[in-house]
N, C-alpha and C positions, 0 to 999 in steps of 0.2 A: 504494500500500500504506500503510495507516495506521501512524503512528508508535506505538511501544510504549515510552513513557518509563517508566523504573523497572524494566523486566523484566530477566531475565538476558540477558547479551550473546549474540549469535550471532557465531560466529567465522569470519572469512575468513583462511585460512592460506595465504600465498604462499610456495611453495618455490622458491628461486632459488640458483644457485651462482656463476657467474663475474661479474666486473665488467661485462662487455659486456651480459649479460642484465639486470643491474640498470638500466642506463641506457636500453637500447633496447626492453626488453619490460616490466619491472615499472613503470618510471616512467610511460609512456603509459597503462598499464592503471589505475594509481592515479589519474591525472588524469581518465580517463574515468569512474571510479567516483565521484569526488567529488560531482557534481551529483545522483546518485541514491542516495547513501549514507544509510541510516537511522541515527538516533541510537544504536540498540542494536547496530549492527554494529561489531565489533572487528576491526581489521586487525593481523595478526601476520605479520612477515617472518621466515622461517626460512632461514638460509644453510647450504648444504651445502658441504663441502670442494671446492676447485677448484685444480688445479695452476697456473692462471694468476692466482690471486688475489694481491693485494698485502698482505692482512692488515688493510686499513683499510676493508673493505666495510661492516662493521657501523656504523662511524662515519659513512660516507657516507649510509646510508639512515635513520639516526635522524631522526625527524621526519616521515618519509614515512608511517609507520603508527603504531599505538599502542604496539607493542613489537617488539623485534628479538632474535632468537636468533643469536648469533655462531656461525661454523662450528666453533669449538673445542668447542662443547657439542652439536654435531649428533648424533654417534653415540650418545651417552647418550639423547638424545631418540628416535632411531630404534629403539633396542633396548628401551627401557622405556616410551616414551610420556610421559615426564616431562621437563619443561623448567624448571629452576630452581624458582621459587616460582609459576610460572604456574598459573592455573586455566582450566578450559574450560567453555564454555556448552553447553546441551543440544542445540544445532543448529549446524552449520557446514559448510564446504566447504573442501577442500584443493585449491589451484590450482597446477598444475605450470608453472613458467616457467624451467626449466633444471636440469640435473643428470641424475640417473638416474630414469627414469619409475617404476621400482619403488619408490623412496622414497615417492612419492605414495600408492601402494597401501598400503604398510606403515603409514605414519603415519595415513592415514584409517582403517585397521582399528583402530589403538590408540584413536583418538578417537571412532570411530563416526560419522564425517562422510562426506559425499558427495565426489565427485572430479570435477575438470575438468582435462584435460590439453591444453596447447598443444603440438601436434606440428608441428615445422618440416619435418622430412624423413620421419619414420616414426613411426607410432603403435604402441606396445607395450602389453602387458597389457590388450588391448582388452576382454577378457571380464570384467575386474576393475574397470574404471573406469566412471563414469556418463556422462560426456560428453567428447568429443574435439573440440577446436577446431583445425582443420587449416589450415596456411598456404596450401596449394595443393590443387587437385583430385587430383593424383597421389597425395597422402597418403591421401585417402579411397579411391581405387580400389585401393590396396594392402591395405586392410582386408578381411578375409573378409566375404562378402555378408551373413551372418547378423548382423554387428555394425555394418554401415554406417549403420544408423539412428541410432547414437550420434554420428556424425561430422557436424559442420557446418564447411563451408569458410568461414573468416572473413577470410583474407588475411594480409598481413604486418604484424605489430605495429610493425616498425621504420619503417613509412611514416607512422605516426600522430603526426607532428609537424605543426604548422601549415604549410601549403604556400603561404606568401606568395610573391609573385614575387621572383625573384632580382634583386639590385641590385648587380651586380659593379662593383668599383672597380679601379684599377690596384694590385692587392694579391695577394700569394701568402702563404698561411697554412700553417705547419708544425704537424703533430701528431706530436711526436717519440716518443710512447709513454707508458706509465704504469708499466711494470715495469722493474726494474733492468737486465735483460739487453737490453731494447729501448733504454732510455735510454743505456746504455753505448755503443752504436753510433749511435743516432739523434741524440743531441745534437750530438756533434762533426761528424757528416755534415751535418746540417741547417744548422749554422752555417757550414760550408764552402760549402754550396750558396748560402746567403745572401750570403756574400762574393762569389761568382762572379756572382750575379744583380745585386748592386749595381754591379759594374763594367760590366755590359752595359746595365742599366736603372736609371740613377741616381734616377729619379722613382718607382720602384716601392716601395710599402709592403711591409714584411716583418714578419710577425707569428708569434709562437708561441702556440698555444692549449694551455695546460697542463692536464693531467689533474688532477682534484681531489686526488689523492694526491701531487702534485708541487708544491713551492714554488719560487719563484725562487732561493732559497738552495741548492737541490739541484743546480742546473745546473753550477757549477764542479767538483763532484765528478766529473762525467763529461767535462768539458773544462776543465782548469785555466787555459786562456788566456782564458776569458771572464770579464768583470766584470759584476755584476748589481746592479740596484736592484729595488724592488718592481714597477716598471712597465716596465723595459727591460733588455736584455742588450746588451753591446758586445763584439764579437769582438776578437781580437788585432790584426786588420787595420782596426779602426775602424768596422765595419758595425754599425749600431744596429738591433736587432730589438725590436719592442714585445711585451711579455708580457701575456697575458690570462688571468685566472683565473675568469672567469664560466663557470658550468657549468649546463646544456650551452651550448656556444659557437655555437649555430646562427645567431644574428644575424651573428656575425663570419664564419662560413663562407659565408653567403649574400652577403656583401659582398666575397667573394674571387673573383678570376678563376679561381683554381686552388688546390687544397689538396694538400699533400705529406704523406703519412701512411705508417704501417706497416700490416701486415696486422692484422685484427681487426674488432671490431664497428664501429669508426669508418668502415670502408669501406661498411658497410650504411647507417649514418646519413647519410653524405654522399650515397650513391645515392638514398636516400629523399627528400632535399632537391633532387636534381638538380644537385648541385655537382660540377663536373669535378675529377678528382684524378689524381695519380700515386702509385703504391704502391711503397715501397722495401723490398727484401728483401736487405739487405747481408750479405755473408759475410766482411767484412774481418778480423774477429778470431775465429779458430777456437778460442780458449781461453775465449770467453764462453759461460757456460751458457745453453742454449736449452731451452725447455719442450717437447721432443719427446715424443710419446706412446709408450706401449707399453714393450717391453723395452729398446729403445735409450734411451728417456727415463730409465729407471732406471739404466742403465749410465753415462749422462752425469753422474749425481750422484756417481759414484765418483771420488775425486781422481785426476787424470792421464788420465781417459778422455774429457774434454770434446773435446779436439782430434781424437781418433780418431773419436768418434761424430759430431761435426759434419762432419768430412771425408766420412764414409760417407754421411750424409744429404744433403749438398750434391751429391755425385756421383749419388746416386739421383734427386734432384729435378731435376738438370740433364738427366738422361737421359729422365725421364718427362714433362718439360715441363708439370708440373701447374700448375693455376691456384689462386690463393690468395684473391684479393679476392672478397668476397661477390657483387658484381654480375657478375663474370666467371663465378663458379660458377653463378649463376642462369641466365645466358645460355648457358653452355657454350662461350663464346668470350671473347676478350679485348676488352672494351669500354674498360676503363681500363688504361693501361700498367703492367705489373709489371716493375720493374727488379731483376733478380736477379744476384747475384755480387759481385765486388769493385767497390764504387762510390766515386767521388770527386766533389767539389763541381763541378768544371768539366764533367764528363761528364753529371751529372744536370741542371745548368743548361742545357746544350745541348738536352736533351730538352724541358725546360720552355719554353725560348725558341722551339722549333718550334711550340708551341701559342700562346704569347703573341703571336707574330708573325702567326699565322693564327687570329684569334678565331672564324672560322666552324667550326674544328675543335672548339673548346670548346663552341660551341652544339650541334653534333651530338652530342658526348659527353653533355652534359646532357640532351638529349632522349632519348637511348637509356637513360640511367640512370633517368629517370622512367618510361619504358615498362616496364622490367624490374621496378621496385618495385611497380607495380600501384596501384590506387586506395586512398585512405585509408578509415578506418572500422573497421579490424580490432579496435581496442581497445574501441570501443563494442559491437561484436558479441560480444566475449568477455565483457564485463560482463553482457550479457543472458543468456548461458549461466550465468554465476555466479549471477545472480538466480534463474534457473529452478532451479538445483541447490539453492540455499539455501532457497527457498520455492517449491515446484512450482506454486503458484497464480499466480505472476507469469508473464505471457506475454512 
């Protein structure tokens, strides 16, 4: 397609909500867009409110596109079609990458743009959107026959990181979380696990991969016994843990025999790389606010209700034996261990040791993770749909 220097911009509006979608969906799509992007294409990232957001998402994505609308300004944009002093070009496309699919339809109506929706589990408003990029064939089959021509199965965007061969070292990497309620339990628990592992495997490297919203100086807030510098943390028992702030930390993950993480998008990223993991779901502190959904989530925000709501949810989840890690949800069975309940460092270290002592189990887990994630290329296929929506003459 010939360049159109000096003409009015054509707008690519990416609608995203949670921090997980930013790193696992938006980032690979923007990377795939870069080689084919025309000079007159303007990239706008619009953040919608998310209960799991840290509040720093707008700062995280600045520089990824040409402009960013923070979540605090979203509803004004949704209701009026106006965003600060932004102007809009004569042609554009609104791309859904997280949140409520209806927002895509509403915003596109205000702007007069076409729409592309990435549907991970289900496609909604199919009669009102122009194109649907489905993660899996089952998403397409659930769409009424009359609309299935709009659906293209592109695969999983989370897979679209470079799949270089793993080079595991004698290393366990911890991902303690990015939000306060996870860090409050994750930091002291992960440091206790590190103490227990050092006692059993003195030559094992121990690392923390910090989220971009977490600095080394934040760690003592969640565990006062730890001392930190910019590059390492030392527990009260003298265990040294290296701190890494590179984001995304894929190279570090690939060099790890095993990662220890909480639930969330990290489990999908690790799975896409084929990195073995153990997922922690600690219930040690019933007073810690947790981002439950629905009515119980609202009640949990009322002072004094945290312990009651958390207790009810733990009881329900224990009875249901629900799976939480993304690769387990995809498979419908437990591929990676999910440790749920009151956890301690020695107990988790024993589970980790069972894998470190039998590396063939780690190899098997990695193979199953890669199989569940599917082939790469979804981001490039989504970009092709965006091109077609933006300028129908592009094939």
